KELO-104066 format. One record per residue (C-alpha): residue number from 1; residue in three letters; x, y, z. Coordinates in Angstrom, 3 decimals, always signed. Layout:
<recs>
(rec NUM,"Ala",(X,Y,Z))
...
</recs>
This chain:
<recs>
(rec 1,"Met",(+0.000,+0.000,+0.000))
(rec 2,"Ala",(+1.461,+3.369,-1.084))
(rec 3,"Phe",(+1.334,+6.168,+1.464))
(rec 4,"His",(+1.164,+9.867,+0.632))
(rec 5,"Ser",(+3.731,+12.068,+2.331))
(rec 6,"Asn",(+2.399,+14.719,+4.710))
(rec 7,"Trp",(+5.280,+17.126,+4.129))
(rec 8,"Lys",(+8.149,+17.652,+1.688))
(rec 9,"Gly",(+11.182,+19.864,+2.008))
(rec 10,"Phe",(+14.802,+19.865,+3.158))
(rec 11,"Met",(+16.529,+18.824,+6.331))
(rec 12,"Lys",(+19.285,+21.362,+6.952))
(rec 13,"Leu",(+22.398,+20.969,+9.089))
(rec 14,"Ser",(+24.758,+23.914,+8.692))
(rec 15,"Leu",(+25.522,+24.027,+4.929))
(rec 16,"Val",(+24.214,+20.502,+4.255))
(rec 17,"Ser",(+20.699,+20.220,+2.784))
(rec 18,"Ile",(+18.985,+16.832,+2.479))
(rec 19,"Pro",(+15.739,+16.490,+0.475))
(rec 20,"Val",(+13.288,+14.593,+2.688))
(rec 21,"Lys",(+9.661,+13.549,+2.973))
(rec 22,"Ala",(+7.642,+13.219,+6.184))
(rec 23,"Tyr",(+5.028,+10.536,+6.754))
(rec 24,"Ala",(+2.715,+10.574,+9.763))
(rec 25,"Ala",(+3.689,+7.651,+11.989))
(rec 26,"Asn",(+0.168,+7.023,+13.239))
(rec 27,"Gln",(-2.309,+4.985,+11.222))
(rec 28,"Ser",(-5.527,+6.701,+10.197))
(rec 29,"Ser",(-7.935,+5.687,+12.930))
(rec 30,"Glu",(-10.956,+3.601,+12.002))
(rec 31,"Glu",(-13.333,+5.558,+14.164))
(rec 32,"Val",(-17.054,+4.982,+14.283))
(rec 33,"Cys",(-18.603,+8.418,+13.800))
(rec 34,"Leu",(-21.771,+9.178,+15.740))
(rec 35,"Asn",(-23.901,+11.998,+14.333))
(rec 36,"Gln",(-25.882,+14.496,+16.349))
(rec 37,"Leu",(-29.653,+14.059,+15.953))
(rec 38,"His",(-32.682,+15.975,+17.117))
(rec 39,"Ala",(-34.128,+13.979,+20.037))
(rec 40,"Lys",(-37.746,+14.656,+18.974))
(rec 41,"Cys",(-37.558,+13.451,+15.355))
(rec 42,"Asn",(-34.090,+11.856,+14.907))
(rec 43,"Asn",(-33.233,+14.228,+12.038))
(rec 44,"Arg",(-29.555,+15.079,+11.732))
(rec 45,"Ile",(-28.387,+18.411,+13.128))
(rec 46,"Lys",(-26.875,+20.682,+10.449))
(rec 47,"Tyr",(-24.373,+23.473,+10.922))
(rec 48,"Lys",(-24.649,+26.576,+8.781))
(rec 49,"Lys",(-22.213,+29.480,+8.447))
(rec 50,"Val",(-24.320,+32.545,+8.977))
(rec 51,"Cys",(-23.642,+36.282,+8.792))
(rec 52,"Pro",(-25.934,+38.302,+11.122))
(rec 53,"Val",(-26.551,+40.778,+8.282))
(rec 54,"His",(-26.711,+38.624,+5.141))
(rec 55,"Gly",(-27.731,+35.234,+6.526))
(rec 56,"Glu",(-26.135,+32.004,+5.275))
(rec 57,"Val",(-22.853,+32.443,+3.334))
(rec 58,"Arg",(-20.766,+30.220,+1.040))
(rec 59,"Asn",(-17.226,+29.105,+1.890))
(rec 60,"Asp",(-15.724,+31.204,-0.907))
(rec 61,"Glu",(-17.232,+34.312,+0.697))
(rec 62,"Ile",(-15.365,+33.790,+3.966))
(rec 63,"Ile",(-12.049,+35.495,+4.770))
(rec 64,"Lys",(-9.867,+35.566,+7.888))
(rec 65,"Gly",(-9.558,+38.431,+10.310))
(rec 66,"Tyr",(-8.268,+39.377,+13.752))
(rec 67,"Glu",(-10.396,+41.183,+16.358))
(rec 68,"Tyr",(-8.053,+43.907,+17.681))
(rec 69,"Ser",(-10.877,+45.723,+19.501))
(rec 70,"Lys",(-14.503,+44.933,+20.353))
(rec 71,"Ser",(-16.214,+44.191,+16.994))
(rec 72,"Gln",(-13.258,+45.775,+15.153))
(rec 73,"Tyr",(-11.372,+43.468,+12.790))
(rec 74,"Val",(-8.338,+43.684,+10.554))
(rec 75,"Thr",(-8.627,+41.276,+7.611))
(rec 76,"Ile",(-5.757,+39.003,+6.584))
(rec 77,"Asp",(-5.528,+37.748,+3.007))
(rec 78,"Thr",(-4.101,+34.308,+2.151))
(rec 79,"Asp",(-1.527,+35.904,-0.174))
(rec 80,"Glu",(-0.345,+38.112,+2.671))
(rec 81,"Leu",(+0.228,+35.039,+4.833))
(rec 82,"Glu",(+2.271,+33.448,+2.050))
(rec 83,"Lys",(+4.510,+36.530,+1.856))
(rec 84,"Leu",(+5.458,+35.970,+5.498))
(rec 85,"Arg",(+6.964,+32.599,+4.637))
(rec 86,"Thr",(+10.693,+32.182,+4.061))
(rec 87,"Glu",(+12.622,+29.324,+2.491))
(rec 88,"Asn",(+13.191,+27.981,+6.004))
(rec 89,"Asp",(+9.451,+27.321,+6.205))
(rec 90,"His",(+10.053,+24.435,+3.818))
(rec 91,"Ser",(+12.941,+22.966,+5.771))
(rec 92,"Ile",(+13.686,+21.130,+8.993))
(rec 93,"Gln",(+16.307,+23.456,+10.452))
(rec 94,"Ile",(+18.545,+21.471,+12.837))
(rec 95,"Asp",(+19.751,+23.748,+15.651))
(rec 96,"Gly",(+22.031,+21.201,+17.311))
(rec 97,"Phe",(+22.374,+17.798,+18.947))
(rec 98,"Leu",(+21.699,+16.680,+22.499))
(rec 99,"Lys",(+21.734,+13.536,+24.592))
(rec 100,"Pro",(+18.291,+11.873,+24.893))
(rec 101,"Glu",(+18.162,+12.298,+28.681))
(rec 102,"Leu",(+18.435,+16.097,+28.397))
(rec 103,"Leu",(+14.874,+16.504,+27.096))
(rec 104,"Asp",(+12.059,+15.183,+29.299))
(rec 105,"Pro",(+9.446,+13.136,+27.351))
(rec 106,"Ile",(+6.780,+15.344,+28.988))
(rec 107,"Tyr",(+7.441,+17.778,+26.117))
(rec 108,"His",(+6.520,+15.209,+23.462))
(rec 109,"Ala",(+3.280,+16.411,+21.874))
(rec 110,"Gly",(+2.211,+12.962,+20.678))
(rec 111,"Lys",(+2.550,+13.563,+16.922))
(rec 112,"Asn",(+5.316,+11.617,+15.174))
(rec 113,"Tyr",(+6.588,+11.491,+11.598))
(rec 114,"Phe",(+8.954,+9.158,+9.780))
(rec 115,"Ile",(+11.527,+11.227,+7.889))
(rec 116,"Ile",(+12.570,+9.543,+4.629))
(rec 117,"Pro",(+15.178,+10.626,+2.028))
(rec 118,"Asp",(+13.499,+12.091,-1.054))
(rec 119,"Gly",(+15.266,+10.788,-4.148))
(rec 120,"Ala",(+18.610,+9.176,-4.912))
(rec 121,"Val",(+20.649,+12.292,-4.218))
(rec 122,"Ala",(+19.411,+12.356,-0.613))
(rec 123,"Gln",(+20.347,+8.757,+0.234))
(rec 124,"Lys",(+24.022,+9.245,+1.175))
(rec 125,"Pro",(+23.770,+12.434,+3.290))
(rec 126,"Tyr",(+20.708,+10.957,+5.013))
(rec 127,"Ala",(+22.598,+7.719,+5.759))
(rec 128,"Leu",(+25.600,+9.685,+7.072))
(rec 129,"Leu",(+23.454,+11.772,+9.413))
(rec 130,"Leu",(+21.528,+8.714,+10.640))
(rec 131,"Lys",(+24.683,+6.653,+11.259))
(rec 132,"Gly",(+26.421,+9.561,+12.960))
(rec 133,"Met",(+23.488,+10.051,+15.350))
(rec 134,"Gln",(+23.266,+6.308,+16.046))
(rec 135,"Asp",(+26.988,+5.993,+16.807))
(rec 136,"Asn",(+26.942,+9.056,+19.074))
(rec 137,"His",(+23.678,+8.009,+20.785))
(rec 138,"Thr",(+22.301,+11.482,+20.232))
(rec 139,"Asn",(+19.121,+13.265,+19.146))
(rec 140,"Ala",(+18.683,+16.573,+17.352))
(rec 141,"Ile",(+16.531,+19.595,+18.158))
(rec 142,"Ala",(+15.092,+21.414,+15.143))
(rec 143,"Gln",(+12.410,+23.818,+13.928))
(rec 144,"Val",(+9.959,+23.363,+11.079))
(rec 145,"Val",(+6.708,+24.829,+9.779))
(rec 146,"Ile",(+3.892,+22.254,+9.553))
(rec 147,"Ser",(+0.289,+23.141,+8.695))
(rec 148,"Gly",(+1.182,+26.811,+8.771))
(rec 149,"Arg",(+2.569,+26.739,+12.310))
(rec 150,"Glu",(+6.141,+26.908,+13.545))
(rec 151,"Gln",(+6.973,+23.758,+15.461))
(rec 152,"Val",(+9.891,+22.727,+17.645))
(rec 153,"Val",(+10.716,+19.088,+16.902))
(rec 154,"Leu",(+12.992,+16.318,+18.100))
(rec 155,"Leu",(+14.791,+14.122,+15.565))
(rec 156,"Arg",(+15.652,+10.633,+16.773))
(rec 157,"Pro",(+17.298,+7.639,+15.091))
(rec 158,"Lys",(+14.675,+4.899,+15.467))
(rec 159,"Tyr",(+13.993,+1.650,+13.612))
(rec 160,"Gly",(+16.785,+2.300,+11.100))
(rec 161,"Leu",(+15.490,+5.723,+10.045))
(rec 162,"Leu",(+14.892,+9.189,+11.467))
(rec 163,"Met",(+11.748,+9.941,+13.430))
(rec 164,"Met",(+10.494,+13.471,+14.008))
(rec 165,"Thr",(+8.465,+14.184,+17.150))
(rec 166,"Leu",(+6.548,+17.435,+17.617))
(rec 167,"Leu",(+7.277,+19.120,+20.947))
(rec 168,"Tyr",(+5.324,+21.368,+23.272))
(rec 169,"His",(+6.994,+24.668,+24.062))
(rec 170,"Lys",(+8.193,+24.929,+27.650))
(rec 171,"Asn",(+5.492,+27.442,+28.612))
(rec 172,"Lys",(+2.802,+24.997,+27.464))
(rec 173,"Ile",(+3.657,+22.485,+30.199))
(rec 174,"Lys",(+2.552,+23.014,+33.796))
(rec 175,"Ser",(+5.398,+23.227,+36.267))
(rec 176,"Pro",(+5.631,+20.101,+38.475))
(rec 177,"Ser",(+6.389,+22.382,+41.432))
(rec 178,"Thr",(+2.764,+23.544,+41.212))
(rec 179,"Phe",(+1.678,+20.245,+42.721))
(rec 180,"Lys",(+4.366,+19.767,+45.381))
(rec 181,"Asp",(+2.030,+20.979,+48.114))
(rec 182,"Glu",(-0.257,+18.050,+47.264))
(rec 183,"Ile",(+2.463,+15.586,+48.312))
(rec 184,"Ser",(+3.177,+15.211,+52.009))
(rec 185,"Asp",(+6.255,+13.717,+53.656))
(rec 186,"Thr",(+5.276,+10.157,+54.540))
(rec 187,"Glu",(+7.168,+7.857,+56.858))
(rec 188,"Leu",(+7.877,+4.478,+55.249))
(rec 189,"Ser",(+8.829,+1.407,+57.209))
(rec 190,"Gln",(+11.611,-0.802,+55.897))
(rec 191,"Glu",(+9.251,-3.795,+55.756))
(rec 192,"Glu",(+6.740,-1.862,+53.617))
(rec 193,"Leu",(+9.517,-0.728,+51.283))
(rec 194,"Asp",(+10.959,-4.236,+50.984))
(rec 195,"Leu",(+7.540,-5.689,+50.159))
(rec 196,"Thr",(+6.935,-2.975,+47.545))
(rec 197,"Lys",(+10.286,-3.727,+45.904))
(rec 198,"Met",(+9.451,-7.456,+45.934))
(rec 199,"Leu",(+6.106,-6.701,+44.256))
(rec 200,"Ile",(+7.783,-4.570,+41.581))
(rec 201,"Lys",(+10.389,-7.257,+40.941))
(rec 202,"Ala",(+7.769,-10.016,+40.777))
(rec 203,"Thr",(+5.637,-8.068,+38.266))
(rec 204,"Thr",(+8.483,-6.810,+36.065))
(rec 205,"Ile",(+7.782,-7.708,+32.419))
(rec 206,"Lys",(+10.662,-9.723,+30.982))
(rec 207,"Lys",(+9.583,-9.685,+27.312))
(rec 208,"Phe",(+7.364,-6.724,+26.472))
(rec 209,"Asp",(+4.953,-7.086,+23.542))
(rec 210,"Phe",(+3.013,-3.863,+23.051))
(rec 211,"Ser",(+0.784,-5.481,+20.408))
(rec 212,"Arg",(-1.116,-7.345,+23.137))
(rec 213,"Tyr",(-2.823,-4.078,+24.087))
(rec 214,"Lys",(-5.888,-3.563,+21.901))
(rec 215,"Asp",(-8.435,-0.780,+21.588))
(rec 216,"Asn",(-11.638,-2.716,+22.216))
(rec 217,"Tyr",(-13.905,+0.345,+22.237))
(rec 218,"Ile",(-14.523,+0.352,+18.465))
(rec 219,"Glu",(-15.422,-3.358,+18.506))
(rec 220,"Lys",(-17.803,-2.882,+21.432))
(rec 221,"Leu",(-19.406,+0.169,+19.825))
(rec 222,"Thr",(-19.818,-1.681,+16.505))
(rec 223,"Asn",(-21.480,-4.585,+18.302))
(rec 224,"Leu",(-23.784,-2.174,+20.128))
(rec 225,"Ile",(-24.813,-0.537,+16.845))
(rec 226,"Gln",(-25.486,-3.936,+15.266))
(rec 227,"Phe",(-27.569,-4.957,+18.302))
(rec 228,"Lys",(-29.669,-1.820,+17.906))
(rec 229,"Val",(-30.034,-2.357,+14.134))
(rec 230,"Asp",(-31.209,-5.922,+14.786))
(rec 231,"Gly",(-33.723,-4.637,+17.335))
(rec 232,"Lys",(-32.134,-6.497,+20.222))
(rec 233,"Glu",(-32.197,-5.289,+23.793))
(rec 234,"Val",(-28.967,-4.028,+25.291))
(rec 235,"Val",(-28.449,-5.573,+28.711))
(rec 236,"Gln",(-26.605,-3.573,+31.350))
(rec 237,"Val",(-23.491,-5.316,+32.581))
(rec 238,"Ser",(-23.473,-5.601,+36.361))
(rec 239,"Asn",(-21.047,-3.261,+38.035))
(rec 240,"Pro",(-18.048,-4.931,+39.639))
(rec 241,"Glu",(-17.799,-4.773,+43.397))
(rec 242,"Glu",(-15.996,-1.819,+44.870))
(rec 243,"Pro",(-12.486,-2.764,+45.997))
(rec 244,"Lys",(-12.343,-3.267,+49.743))
(rec 245,"Val",(-9.969,-1.076,+51.671))
(rec 246,"Ile",(-7.689,-3.389,+53.602))
(rec 247,"Asn",(-4.546,-3.040,+55.669))
(rec 248,"Leu",(-1.621,-1.876,+53.500))
(rec 249,"Met",(+0.809,-4.502,+54.792))
(rec 250,"Glu",(-1.758,-7.249,+54.274))
(rec 251,"Ala",(-2.438,-5.984,+50.740))
(rec 252,"Leu",(+1.284,-5.907,+49.912))
(rec 253,"Lys",(+1.873,-9.413,+51.259))
(rec 254,"Lys",(-1.096,-10.850,+49.340))
(rec 255,"Ser",(-0.029,-9.005,+46.172))
(rec 256,"Val",(+3.531,-10.351,+46.391))
(rec 257,"Thr",(+2.244,-13.880,+47.007))
(rec 258,"Lys",(-0.117,-13.624,+44.027))
(rec 259,"Ala",(+2.569,-12.157,+41.728))
(rec 260,"Gln",(+5.047,-14.880,+42.688))
(rec 261,"Gly",(+2.404,-17.551,+42.059))
(rec 262,"Leu",(+2.678,-18.949,+45.544))
(rec 263,"Thr",(-0.145,-20.438,+47.632))
(rec 264,"Pro",(-0.418,-18.784,+51.026))
(rec 265,"Lys",(+0.673,-21.222,+53.723))
(rec 266,"Lys",(-1.906,-22.149,+56.322))
(rec 267,"Pro",(-0.792,-21.536,+59.911))
(rec 268,"Thr",(+0.334,-24.842,+61.466))
(rec 269,"Arg",(-0.124,-25.789,+65.111))
(rec 270,"Lys",(+3.026,-26.009,+67.141))
(rec 271,"Lys",(+3.949,-29.618,+67.834))
(rec 272,"Met",(+4.927,-30.512,+71.399))
(rec 273,"Ala",(+8.196,-32.234,+72.025))
(rec 274,"Pro",(+7.814,-36.072,+72.144))
(rec 275,"Ser",(+8.861,-36.244,+75.777))
(rec 276,"Val",(+6.287,-33.634,+76.785))
(rec 277,"Ser",(+3.455,-35.283,+74.820))
(rec 278,"Lys",(+4.254,-38.740,+76.304))
(rec 279,"Lys",(+4.244,-37.363,+79.855))
(rec 280,"Ala",(+0.924,-35.674,+79.210))
(rec 281,"Gly",(-0.489,-38.957,+77.856))
(rec 282,"Arg",(+0.680,-40.939,+80.930))
(rec 283,"Lys",(-0.932,-38.464,+83.314))
(rec 284,"Lys",(-4.258,-38.829,+81.461))
(rec 285,"Asp",(-4.011,-42.660,+81.683))
(rec 286,"Gln",(-3.198,-42.543,+85.405))
(rec 287,"Lys",(-6.285,-40.362,+86.043))
(rec 288,"Lys",(-8.510,-42.839,+84.169))
(rec 289,"Ile",(-7.194,-45.839,+86.209))
(rec 290,"Ser",(-7.688,-44.106,+89.547))
</recs>
């Protein structure tokens, strides 16, 4: 299956320019779209673009503008926006390289692209940059314009090619110090800490297979729709019982036992020493004879 690139341009490092293409890393989601209907008649709700003076308007009659004062707008033409663009708008401008641990993943915006060399002439410089980053275990920070917006991005060597990850600007992320007052100093006993470490060790995944995690919502929603189409009744699934709040130490011990696959041992009665049990038996016999 042939994919269409989402972006084309150049990847620039100093005086080196590499023609590249960007492909969105995420698959197009197979979402089930639910429409908005009028509850009284089930007719679909429609959205119209309306001017308060002239009523409904066509798309080609709409322009962009900025409200600089109450009900006062300055209009911006598409050609004027294009004039603001420079040649750097069509390039991934690498600012420099950094070790992966220097940028917290909290700044990853969740949008990823595979960066691929565009044409034969791009193959060698692309391969050199990729190999150099792999050997130095380094990433690159860069800037690019995507969908008309300037973006800060991270370039990483992954899966034998370069991956570009869009980043949030620093001021877009809440400071962790904001929530420090929510965390109180808590005294931890050594036994509690040891049990917690045992639980973590017992539940550590040795071979991780991310493909085992599935999005079951679409399947459930599709089944629900088919049930409704077939005129079947949808039965409410009984709610699971609320988890019982139990002693922390007891919960940790049971969790460790369960994770280790062990059966809890039943408490055994203490056996008396043979000499003691024999003496006790003789005394009982002597009482019966007398």
